[in-house]
C-alpha positions as CSV (number, residue, x, y, z in Angstrom):
1,M,18.5,34.6,-51.5
2,E,20.4,32.9,-49.2
3,F,23.9,33.6,-47.1
4,E,26.5,30.6,-46.3
5,I,29.7,31.3,-44.1
6,V,32.2,29.2,-45.7
7,E,35.4,28.3,-43.2
8,F,38.9,27.9,-45.3
9,K,40.5,24.6,-44.5
10,K,44.6,25.2,-44.7
11,K,47.4,24.1,-42.5
12,E,48.3,26.8,-39.8
13,E,51.9,28.2,-42.2
14,Q,49.9,28.3,-45.5
15,N,49.7,31.5,-47.0
16,I,46.2,32.2,-49.2
17,I,45.1,34.6,-51.8
18,I,41.1,34.3,-52.8
19,G,40.3,36.5,-55.9
20,Q,37.8,36.8,-58.7
21,T,39.2,36.2,-62.3
22,H,37.1,36.0,-65.6
23,F,38.6,33.9,-67.9
24,I,39.9,30.2,-68.4
25,K,43.2,31.7,-69.7
26,T,43.4,32.7,-65.8
27,V,44.7,29.3,-65.1
28,E,48.0,29.4,-67.0
29,D,48.6,32.8,-67.0
30,V,48.7,32.4,-63.4
31,Y,50.9,29.4,-63.2
32,E,53.5,31.1,-64.9
33,A,53.1,34.2,-62.7
34,M,53.9,32.0,-59.4
35,V,57.4,30.0,-60.9
36,T,58.7,33.0,-62.5
37,A,57.4,35.7,-59.2
38,V,60.1,33.0,-57.2
39,P,61.9,29.7,-57.8
40,N,60.7,26.6,-56.7
41,I,57.8,28.0,-55.3
42,K,55.3,25.8,-53.9
43,F,51.4,26.8,-54.6
44,G,48.3,25.3,-55.8
45,F,45.7,27.6,-57.7
46,A,42.3,26.5,-58.4
47,F,39.9,28.4,-60.2
48,C,35.6,28.3,-60.6
49,E,34.5,28.0,-64.2
50,A,31.3,30.0,-64.2
51,S,30.2,29.3,-67.4
52,G,29.9,26.1,-70.3
53,P,31.1,22.8,-68.5
54,R,31.8,25.0,-65.0
55,L,34.8,23.1,-63.9
56,I,37.2,23.6,-61.2
57,R,40.4,24.3,-63.3
58,K,43.6,24.0,-61.2
59,C,47.3,24.3,-61.7
60,G,50.2,24.1,-59.3
61,T,53.7,22.9,-58.3
62,D,52.5,20.6,-55.3
63,T,50.0,18.5,-55.5
64,E,48.9,18.1,-51.7
65,L,48.0,22.6,-52.0
66,I,47.1,21.9,-55.6
67,D,44.6,19.7,-53.7
68,T,44.0,21.5,-50.7
69,A,43.3,24.5,-53.4
70,V,40.6,22.5,-55.2
71,E,38.6,21.5,-52.1
72,N,38.3,25.0,-50.8
73,A,36.9,26.6,-54.1
74,K,34.8,23.6,-54.4
75,N,33.4,24.7,-50.7
76,I,33.4,28.3,-51.9
77,G,31.7,27.9,-55.2
78,A,31.2,30.9,-56.2
79,G,31.5,32.1,-60.0
80,H,34.8,32.9,-61.1
81,S,36.3,32.9,-58.0
82,F,39.8,31.2,-57.2
83,V,41.9,30.2,-54.4
84,L,45.8,30.1,-54.4
85,I,47.8,28.0,-51.6
86,L,51.2,29.0,-51.1
87,G,53.5,26.6,-49.6
88,N,56.7,28.4,-48.6
89,V,56.5,32.2,-49.9
90,F,54.6,34.7,-48.4
91,P,51.6,36.8,-50.4
92,V,53.8,40.0,-50.4
93,N,56.1,37.8,-53.0
94,V,53.5,37.6,-55.3
95,L,51.1,39.6,-55.1
96,K,52.1,42.4,-57.7
97,R,52.6,39.3,-59.9
98,L,49.6,38.3,-59.5
99,Q,48.0,41.5,-59.9
100,N,49.6,42.0,-63.1
101,V,47.6,38.9,-64.5
102,Q,45.7,40.4,-67.3
103,E,42.5,38.4,-65.9
104,I,42.0,38.9,-62.1
105,V,39.6,42.0,-61.4
106,Q,39.7,41.5,-57.9
107,I,41.6,39.9,-54.6
108,F,39.8,39.7,-51.5
109,A,42.2,38.3,-49.1
110,A,46.0,37.4,-48.7
111,T,46.5,35.9,-45.1
112,A,47.4,33.1,-42.9
113,N,45.0,33.3,-40.5
114,P,41.5,31.7,-40.0
115,T,39.8,32.1,-42.8
116,K,36.1,32.1,-43.8
117,V,34.2,33.1,-46.9
118,L,30.9,35.1,-46.8
119,I,28.6,33.1,-50.0
120,A,25.6,34.7,-51.0
121,K,23.6,32.0,-53.1
122,D,20.8,32.4,-55.5
123,G,19.6,29.3,-57.2
124,D,22.7,27.7,-58.5
125,M,24.5,30.8,-58.7
126,R,26.9,31.9,-55.5
127,A,28.7,35.1,-54.9
128,I,31.4,35.9,-52.7
129,L,30.1,39.1,-50.3
130,G,33.0,39.4,-48.2
131,I,35.9,37.5,-46.4
132,F,36.9,37.2,-42.7
133,D,40.3,37.6,-42.0
134,G,41.7,36.6,-38.4
135,Y,40.0,38.1,-35.3
136,S,39.0,41.7,-34.2
137,P,42.0,43.6,-32.3
138,L,42.5,43.7,-28.9
139,G,44.5,46.8,-28.1
140,I,47.0,49.1,-29.4
141,E,50.9,48.8,-29.9
142,T,52.7,50.2,-27.3
143,E,56.6,51.0,-27.6
144,K,57.3,47.4,-27.1
145,E,54.9,45.8,-29.3
146,I,56.9,48.4,-32.2
147,K,60.6,47.0,-31.0
148,K,58.8,43.4,-31.5
149,R,57.6,43.9,-35.2
150,K,60.6,45.6,-36.2
151,E,62.9,42.9,-35.1
152,F,60.8,40.4,-36.8
153,L,61.0,41.8,-40.1
154,R,64.7,42.1,-40.0
155,T,64.5,38.4,-38.8
156,I,62.5,37.2,-41.9
157,G,64.5,39.2,-44.2
158,Y,62.2,41.9,-45.0
159,K,63.9,44.9,-43.6
160,K,67.8,45.1,-43.3
């Protein structure tokens, strides 16, 4: 068995969700979940089929985001893994909808941070072992940082 770290490629402002699913029907079900969750959502989705023709299946509403999802799915290459790239929404806007897609069995990450994926390889099989999501903490928030956090959430409309 070999190990590999795959660096996820995306634009800084884009959010991603990486997970595992188990059935080809996921592609259409994720599409429906996304477009009904947020009007005019921009996203790209790619799913690595694990048997049969073993294709990377794709869908979305934005060609560039679809292409980015496909590139990352190809680099990860783990059977039944999926990549969702979000253009104009945050994961919090769609996570519950995504978790309610019957075929999805696990979400590994939902982030805008720099991300790396730890892969195990055994012959022509690959598995996601874990996700590197951003960096380690540098300290503990103070009253000043708590105030900043609360202001930020109100500025972006998540709190009143």
